[in-house]
TORMIRO-583622 format. One line per field, with one value per atom (N, C-alpha, C): atom name; residue in three letters; x, y, z; residue number from 1. Coordinates in Angstrom, 2 decimals. Atoms other than C-alpha are relative to their C-alpha. Example, Ala and Ser with C-alpha at 12.3 -4.5 7.8 and 13.67 -1.06 7.14 Angstrom:
BEGIN
site	c(N:CA:C:N:CA:C)
code	c(ALA:ALA:ALA:SER:SER:SER)
u	c(0.89:12.30:0.90:-0.82:13.67:-0.77)
v	c(-1.19:-4.50:1.20:-1.19:-1.06:1.09)
w	c(0.00:7.80:0.00:-0.06:7.14:0.73)
pos	c(1:1:1:2:2:2)
END
This chain:
BEGIN
site	c(N:CA:C:N:CA:C:N:CA:C:N:CA:C:N:CA:C:N:CA:C:N:CA:C:N:CA:C:N:CA:C:N:CA:C:N:CA:C:N:CA:C:N:CA:C:N:CA:C:N:CA:C:N:CA:C:N:CA:C:N:CA:C:N:CA:C:N:CA:C:N:CA:C:N:CA:C:N:CA:C:N:CA:C:N:CA:C:N:CA:C:N:CA:C:N:CA:C:N:CA:C:N:CA:C:N:CA:C:N:CA:C:N:CA:C:N:CA:C:N:CA:C:N:CA:C:N:CA:C:N:CA:C:N:CA:C:N:CA:C:N:CA:C:N:CA:C:N:CA:C:N:CA:C:N:CA:C:N:CA:C:N:CA:C:N:CA:C:N:CA:C:N:CA:C:N:CA:C:N:CA:C:N:CA:C:N:CA:C:N:CA:C:N:CA:C:N:CA:C:N:CA:C:N:CA:C:N:CA:C:N:CA:C:N:CA:C:N:CA:C:N:CA:C:N:CA:C:N:CA:C:N:CA:C:N:CA:C:N:CA:C:N:CA:C:N:CA:C:N:CA:C:N:CA:C:N:CA:C:N:CA:C:N:CA:C:N:CA:C:N:CA:C:N:CA:C:N:CA:C:N:CA:C:N:CA:C:N:CA:C:N:CA:C:N:CA:C:N:CA:C:N:CA:C:N:CA:C:N:CA:C:N:CA:C:N:CA:C:N:CA:C:N:CA:C:N:CA:C:N:CA:C:N:CA:C:N:CA:C:N:CA:C:N:CA:C:N:CA:C:N:CA:C:N:CA:C:N:CA:C:N:CA:C:N:CA:C:N:CA:C:N:CA:C:N:CA:C:N:CA:C:N:CA:C:N:CA:C:N:CA:C:N:CA:C:N:CA:C:N:CA:C:N:CA:C:N:CA:C:N:CA:C:N:CA:C:N:CA:C:N:CA:C:N:CA:C:N:CA:C)
code	c(UNK:UNK:UNK:UNK:UNK:UNK:UNK:UNK:UNK:UNK:UNK:UNK:UNK:UNK:UNK:UNK:UNK:UNK:UNK:UNK:UNK:UNK:UNK:UNK:UNK:UNK:UNK:UNK:UNK:UNK:UNK:UNK:UNK:UNK:UNK:UNK:UNK:UNK:UNK:UNK:UNK:UNK:UNK:UNK:UNK:UNK:UNK:UNK:UNK:UNK:UNK:UNK:UNK:UNK:UNK:UNK:UNK:UNK:UNK:UNK:UNK:UNK:UNK:UNK:UNK:UNK:UNK:UNK:UNK:UNK:UNK:UNK:UNK:UNK:UNK:UNK:UNK:UNK:UNK:UNK:UNK:UNK:UNK:UNK:UNK:UNK:UNK:UNK:UNK:UNK:UNK:UNK:UNK:UNK:UNK:UNK:UNK:UNK:UNK:UNK:UNK:UNK:UNK:UNK:UNK:UNK:UNK:UNK:UNK:UNK:UNK:UNK:UNK:UNK:UNK:UNK:UNK:UNK:UNK:UNK:UNK:UNK:UNK:UNK:UNK:UNK:UNK:UNK:UNK:UNK:UNK:UNK:UNK:UNK:UNK:UNK:UNK:UNK:UNK:UNK:UNK:UNK:UNK:UNK:UNK:UNK:UNK:UNK:UNK:UNK:UNK:UNK:UNK:UNK:UNK:UNK:UNK:UNK:UNK:UNK:UNK:UNK:UNK:UNK:UNK:UNK:UNK:UNK:UNK:UNK:UNK:UNK:UNK:UNK:UNK:UNK:UNK:UNK:UNK:UNK:UNK:UNK:UNK:UNK:UNK:UNK:UNK:UNK:UNK:UNK:UNK:UNK:UNK:UNK:UNK:UNK:UNK:UNK:UNK:UNK:UNK:UNK:UNK:UNK:UNK:UNK:UNK:UNK:UNK:UNK:UNK:UNK:UNK:UNK:UNK:UNK:UNK:UNK:UNK:UNK:UNK:UNK:UNK:UNK:UNK:UNK:UNK:UNK:UNK:UNK:UNK:UNK:UNK:UNK:UNK:UNK:UNK:UNK:UNK:UNK:UNK:UNK:UNK:UNK:UNK:UNK:UNK:UNK:UNK:UNK:UNK:UNK:UNK:UNK:UNK:UNK:UNK:UNK:UNK:UNK:UNK:UNK:UNK:UNK:UNK:UNK:UNK:UNK:UNK:UNK:UNK:UNK:UNK:UNK:UNK:UNK:UNK:UNK:UNK:UNK:UNK:UNK:UNK:UNK:UNK:UNK:UNK:UNK:UNK:UNK:UNK:UNK:UNK:UNK:UNK:UNK:UNK:UNK:UNK:UNK:UNK:UNK:UNK:UNK:UNK:UNK:UNK:UNK:UNK:UNK:UNK:UNK:UNK:UNK:UNK:UNK:UNK:UNK:UNK:UNK:UNK:UNK:UNK:UNK:UNK:UNK:UNK:UNK:UNK:UNK:UNK:UNK:UNK:UNK:UNK:UNK:UNK:UNK:UNK:UNK:UNK:UNK:UNK:UNK:UNK:UNK:UNK:UNK:UNK:UNK:UNK:UNK:UNK:UNK:UNK:UNK:UNK:UNK:UNK:UNK:UNK:UNK:UNK:UNK:UNK:UNK:UNK:UNK:UNK)
u	c(-0.02:-58.27:-0.71:0.74:-60.44:0.36:-0.43:-59.24:-0.91:0.70:-61.24:1.02:-0.89:-59.82:0.05:-0.14:-59.36:-1.31:1.29:-63.05:-0.91:1.02:-66.28:-0.30:0.12:-66.42:-1.10:0.90:-69.00:0.79:-0.76:-67.31:-0.89:0.77:-69.05:1.00:-0.83:-67.20:-0.69:0.60:-67.75:-0.65:0.63:-69.48:1.03:-1.07:-66.11:0.47:-0.63:-64.00:0.96:-0.79:-62.52:0.75:-0.72:-60.01:-0.29:0.46:-61.36:0.70:-0.59:-59.63:-0.69:0.75:-61.75:0.84:-0.79:-59.01:-0.62:0.53:-59.77:-1.45:1.39:-63.29:-0.93:1.03:-66.54:-0.45:0.24:-66.71:-1.16:1.11:-69.72:0.34:-0.25:-69.14:-1.36:1.34:-72.18:0.03:0.13:-73.19:-1.35:1.27:-75.86:-0.25:0.34:-77.71:0.77:-0.80:-75.77:1.48:-1.40:-72.46:0.26:-0.26:-70.95:1.29:-1.27:-67.56:-0.06:-0.17:-66.36:1.05:-0.90:-64.82:0.81:-0.85:-61.90:0.11:-0.09:-62.07:1.20:-1.30:-58.60:0.01:-0.11:-59.38:-1.35:1.33:-62.91:0.09:0.06:-63.53:-1.42:1.32:-66.41:-0.70:0.65:-67.11:-1.12:1.09:-70.20:0.62:-0.54:-69.59:1.14:-1.08:-67.02:-0.54:0.39:-67.40:-1.33:1.34:-70.66:0.01:0.30:-71.60:-1.46:1.38:-74.70:-0.47:0.56:-76.63:-1.42:1.41:-79.95:-0.39:0.32:-79.75:0.17:-0.25:-78.80:-1.10:0.95:-81.48:-1.43:1.43:-85.17:-0.80:0.90:-88.01:0.36:-0.38:-86.31:-0.89:0.85:-88.61:0.65:-0.74:-86.67:-0.87:0.88:-89.74:-0.29:0.34:-90.20:1.14:-1.08:-87.01:1.26:-1.27:-83.89:1.12:-1.15:-80.65:0.69:-0.68:-79.23:-0.65:0.64:-81.75:0.53:-0.47:-79.99:1.52:-1.45:-76.37:0.65:-0.80:-73.80:1.45:-1.41:-70.34:0.79:-0.83:-67.64:1.45:-1.41:-64.11:0.86:-0.92:-61.32:1.36:-1.38:-57.56:0.15:-0.13:-57.93:-0.81:0.88:-60.51:-1.45:1.42:-64.31:-0.58:0.69:-66.24:-1.46:1.40:-69.60:-0.77:0.85:-72.24:-1.42:1.34:-75.69:-0.94:1.10:-78.92:-0.93:0.66:-80.42:-1.51:1.46:-84.02:-0.42:0.33:-83.86:-0.62:0.65:-86.23:-0.75:0.74:-87.87:0.84:-0.67:-86.93:1.15:-1.07:-84.62:1.30:-1.29:-81.01:0.76:-0.82:-78.90:1.02:-0.99:-75.96:1.12:-1.08:-73.33:1.03:-1.05:-69.98:0.08:-0.05:-69.93:1.20:-1.12:-67.05:0.90:-0.97:-63.91:0.52:-0.51:-63.06:1.37:-1.36:-59.31:0.48:-0.55:-57.79:-1.04:1.09:-61.19:-0.64:0.66:-62.61:-0.85:0.77:-64.99:-1.27:1.20:-68.01:-1.26:1.32:-71.68:-0.96:0.87:-74.20:-1.11:1.07:-77.01:0.52:-0.59:-74.74:0.35:-0.37:-73.51:-1.23:1.23:-77.10:-0.47:0.42:-77.95:0.88:-0.95:-74.82:0.05:0.04:-75.62:1.31:-1.18:-72.38:-0.41:0.61:-74.62:-1.36:1.30:-77.54:-0.69:0.75:-80.21:-1.17:1.17:-83.05:0.11)
v	c(0.46:-8.49:1.02:-0.85:-7.13:-0.43:0.28:-6.87:0.71:-0.62:-6.27:0.53:-0.54:-4.62:-0.88:0.73:-5.62:-0.30:0.21:-5.50:-0.88:0.75:-7.01:0.75:-0.66:-6.24:-0.62:0.46:-6.51:0.06:0.03:-7.62:-0.42:0.26:-7.46:-0.19:0.19:-9.01:0.59:-0.47:-7.82:-1.18:1.10:-9.89:-0.90:0.86:-11.46:-0.93:0.84:-14.02:0.87:-0.87:-12.15:-0.82:0.57:-12.95:0.92:-0.78:-11.83:-0.47:0.29:-11.64:0.90:-0.78:-10.57:0.60:-0.47:-10.14:-0.45:0.37:-10.31:0.44:-0.34:-10.11:-0.99:0.83:-11.74:0.70:-0.66:-10.85:-0.65:0.49:-11.19:0.19:-0.02:-12.08:-0.08:-0.14:-10.97:-0.31:0.41:-12.58:0.47:-0.49:-11.18:-0.58:0.49:-12.15:0.82:-0.67:-11.29:-0.26:0.37:-12.41:-1.22:1.10:-14.66:-0.75:0.64:-15.53:-0.86:0.79:-17.88:0.70:-0.74:-15.92:-0.95:0.75:-17.28:0.79:-0.63:-16.50:-0.62:0.46:-16.75:-0.37:0.17:-16.72:-0.25:0.23:-18.00:-0.77:0.65:-18.90:-0.54:0.61:-21.38:-0.27:0.34:-21.81:1.00:-0.89:-20.35:1.29:-1.29:-16.63:0.47:-0.35:-16.61:0.77:-0.70:-15.43:-0.53:0.31:-15.50:0.09:-0.07:-16.31:0.40:-0.50:-14.25:-0.15:0.27:-15.64:0.52:-0.41:-13.92:0.79:-0.77:-11.59:-0.83:0.88:-14.49:-1.03:1.12:-17.02:0.49:-0.31:-16.91:-1.29:1.13:-19.22:-1.02:0.95:-20.89:0.19:-0.02:-21.78:-0.91:0.76:-22.86:-1.03:0.94:-24.63:-1.25:1.15:-26.95:-0.49:0.37:-26.97:-0.38:0.36:-28.86:0.92:-0.83:-26.88:-0.55:0.63:-29.39:0.34:-0.40:-28.13:1.33:-1.35:-24.76:0.13:-0.11:-25.25:-1.37:1.22:-27.88:0.36:-0.20:-28.10:-1.21:1.07:-30.12:0.28:-0.16:-30.69:-0.41:0.28:-30.55:0.61:-0.46:-30.31:0.86:-0.73:-29.09:1.27:-1.17:-26.44:-0.47:0.30:-26.30:0.89:-0.72:-25.33:0.13:-0.27:-23.71:0.24:-0.11:-24.19:0.32:-0.45:-22.59:-0.26:0.08:-23.43:1.14:-1.26:-19.94:-0.09:0.12:-21.10:-1.28:1.16:-24.21:-1.13:1.16:-27.00:0.33:-0.39:-25.01:-0.30:0.23:-26.26:-0.99:0.98:-29.05:0.60:-0.44:-28.87:0.85:-0.87:-26.03:0.70:-0.53:-25.59:0.72:-0.80:-22.94:0.24:-0.29:-22.61:1.50:-1.43:-19.25:0.38:-0.33:-19.52:-1.21:0.99:-21.43:0.48:-0.32:-21.46:-0.65:0.51:-21.82:-0.54:0.61:-24.23:-0.42:0.34:-25.04:-1.31:1.28:-28.59:-0.39:0.55:-30.60:0.77:-0.80:-28.30:-0.78:0.56:-29.24:1.17:-1.13:-26.92:0.19:-0.13:-27.69:0.67:-0.57:-26.90:1.47:-1.39:-23.71:0.91:-0.79:-22.50:0.16:-0.06:-23.37:0.95:-0.87:-21.51:1.42:-1.30:-18.52:0.31:-0.19:-19.07:0.13:-0.19:-19.23:0.64:-0.68:-16.82:-0.22:0.29:-17.87:0.95:-0.89:-15.42:1.17)
w	c(-1.37:-16.82:0.87:-0.93:-14.05:1.42:-1.37:-10.44:1.00:-1.11:-7.27:1.00:-1.02:-4.18:1.22:-1.24:-0.59:0.71:-0.66:0.37:-0.82:0.73:-0.91:-1.30:1.29:-4.63:-0.85:1.05:-7.43:-1.29:1.24:-10.64:-1.16:1.21:-14.02:-1.14:1.17:-16.94:-1.22:1.25:-20.49:-0.71:0.72:-23.14:-0.69:0.52:-24.06:1.11:-1.02:-22.22:0.80:-0.87:-19.26:1.03:-1.14:-16.53:1.18:-1.14:-13.16:1.28:-1.30:-9.77:1.02:-0.97:-6.82:1.10:-1.12:-4.25:1.31:-1.31:-0.54:0.14:-0.24:0.80:-0.68:0.62:-0.28:-1.28:1.28:-3.96:-0.74:0.80:-6.26:-1.47:1.43:-9.90:-0.70:0.56:-11.90:-1.50:1.39:-15.20:-0.51:0.54:-17.51:-1.38:1.33:-20.66:-1.03:1.01:-23.76:0.14:-0.16:-22.28:-0.87:0.93:-24.94:0.31:-0.31:-23.46:1.23:-1.21:-20.77:0.86:-0.88:-17.88:0.87:-0.92:-15.87:1.30:-1.32:-12.16:0.71:-0.49:-10.65:1.48:-1.45:-6.91:0.67:-0.56:-6.30:1.30:-1.31:-2.64:0.18:0.11:-2.60:1.33:-1.27:1.12:0.33:-0.46:2.81:0.53:-0.40:3.33:-0.88:0.92:0.51:-1.19:1.22:-3.06:-0.54:0.52:-5.04:-1.52:1.43:-8.64:-0.13:0.12:-9.47:-1.44:1.32:-12.44:-0.14:-0.01:-11.62:-1.25:1.21:-14.67:-1.26:1.14:-16.94:-0.17:-0.01:-16.00:-0.02:0.01:-16.81:0.17:-0.11:-15.92:1.06:-1.05:-12.95:1.21:-1.20:-10.04:1.04:-1.02:-6.95:0.71:-0.70:-5.54:-0.83:0.85:-8.54:-0.88:0.93:-10.64:0.77:-0.64:-9.56:-0.48:0.35:-9.53:-1.24:1.13:-12.03:-1.34:1.26:-14.62:-0.50:0.33:-14.62:0.07:-0.24:-13.39:-0.12:0.08:-14.28:0.33:-0.38:-12.67:-0.48:0.55:-14.44:0.37:-0.34:-13.17:-1.19:1.09:-15.74:0.33:-0.21:-15.15:1.25:-1.26:-11.54:0.10:0.01:-12.41:-0.02:0.14:-12.31:-1.09:1.06:-15.42:0.41:-0.36:-14.64:-1.29:1.18:-17.32:0.45:-0.35:-17.30:-1.17:0.97:-19.12:0.36:-0.38:-19.10:0.10:-0.10:-19.59:0.71:-0.81:-17.41:-0.79:0.59:-18.29:-1.30:1.20:-21.12:-1.23:1.28:-24.59:0.03:-0.07:-23.46:0.49:-0.52:-22.35:-1.02:0.84:-23.74:0.90:-0.93:-21.37:-0.75:0.55:-22.12:1.11:-0.98:-20.34:0.22:-0.31:-18.54:0.86:-0.88:-16.06:0.21:-0.44:-15.22:1.35:-1.34:-11.51:0.12:0.08:-11.65:1.35:-1.19:-9.13:1.03:-0.92:-7.58:-0.44:0.27:-7.37:1.20:-1.11:-5.21:0.32:-0.25:-5.61:-0.31:0.24:-5.53:-0.21:0.34:-7.21:1.02:-0.99:-4.73:1.27:-1.21:-1.77:-0.21:0.28:-3.43:0.00:-0.03:-3.91:1.44:-1.41:-0.28:0.81:-0.72:0.94:-0.57:0.69:-1.34:-0.73:0.85:-3.31:-1.46:1.32:-6.40:0.22:-0.05:-6.84:-1.33:1.22:-9.34:-0.21:0.16:-8.65:0.96)
pos	c(1:1:1:2:2:2:3:3:3:4:4:4:5:5:5:6:6:6:7:7:7:8:8:8:9:9:9:10:10:10:11:11:11:12:12:12:13:13:13:14:14:14:15:15:15:16:16:16:17:17:17:18:18:18:19:19:19:20:20:20:21:21:21:22:22:22:23:23:23:24:24:24:25:25:25:26:26:26:27:27:27:28:28:28:29:29:29:30:30:30:31:31:31:32:32:32:33:33:33:34:34:34:35:35:35:36:36:36:37:37:37:38:38:38:39:39:39:40:40:40:41:41:41:42:42:42:43:43:43:44:44:44:45:45:45:46:46:46:47:47:47:48:48:48:49:49:49:50:50:50:51:51:51:52:52:52:53:53:53:54:54:54:55:55:55:56:56:56:57:57:57:58:58:58:59:59:59:60:60:60:61:61:61:62:62:62:63:63:63:64:64:64:65:65:65:66:66:66:67:67:67:68:68:68:69:69:69:70:70:70:71:71:71:72:72:72:73:73:73:74:74:74:75:75:75:76:76:76:77:77:77:78:78:78:79:79:79:80:80:80:81:81:81:82:82:82:83:83:83:84:84:84:85:85:85:86:86:86:87:87:87:88:88:88:89:89:89:90:90:90:91:91:91:92:92:92:93:93:93:94:94:94:95:95:95:96:96:96:97:97:97:98:98:98:99:99:99:100:100:100:101:101:101:102:102:102:103:103:103:104:104:104:105:105:105:106:106:106:107:107:107:108:108:108:109:109:109:110:110:110:111:111:111:112:112:112:113:113:113:114:114:114:115:115:115:116:116:116:117:117:117:118:118:118:119:119:119:120:120:120:121:121:121:122:122:122:123:123:123)
END
C-alpha cells in the first residue's frame, strides 16, 4: 500500500498490483512502461482540478491531433468501480488493451472529458 499526504502528491506504484491512496490535495498517479499489475486507487477524485492519471511514460505513438482518445484509453464500469485500460501503442498493431487501474467507488467517467480536464495525461 502506498499513501500520499495532505497536499498534492506524486504516487508511483511498483510493477506489481498496488493499492494507492492519494489523500487530500490534487494527486498524480504515475504509470510507466514495464508496470505489469493493475493498481487499485482508493480515493480518486475525477473532477477538473482533482486527481490525475499520468500515462505519458506508458504510451507511445499517440498523436492528440489525429488519434481519438478511445484508441488509447478505455473506461469500463464494473461493480461500482471504473477499470482503466490502456493500449500503450494506440492504433499501431491493432487493439491491445491492458487493465492498469481500478478506480474504487468511481463511476460515470468519460475518457475524452478526463483528457480535456487534464484528469488524464497522455503526452
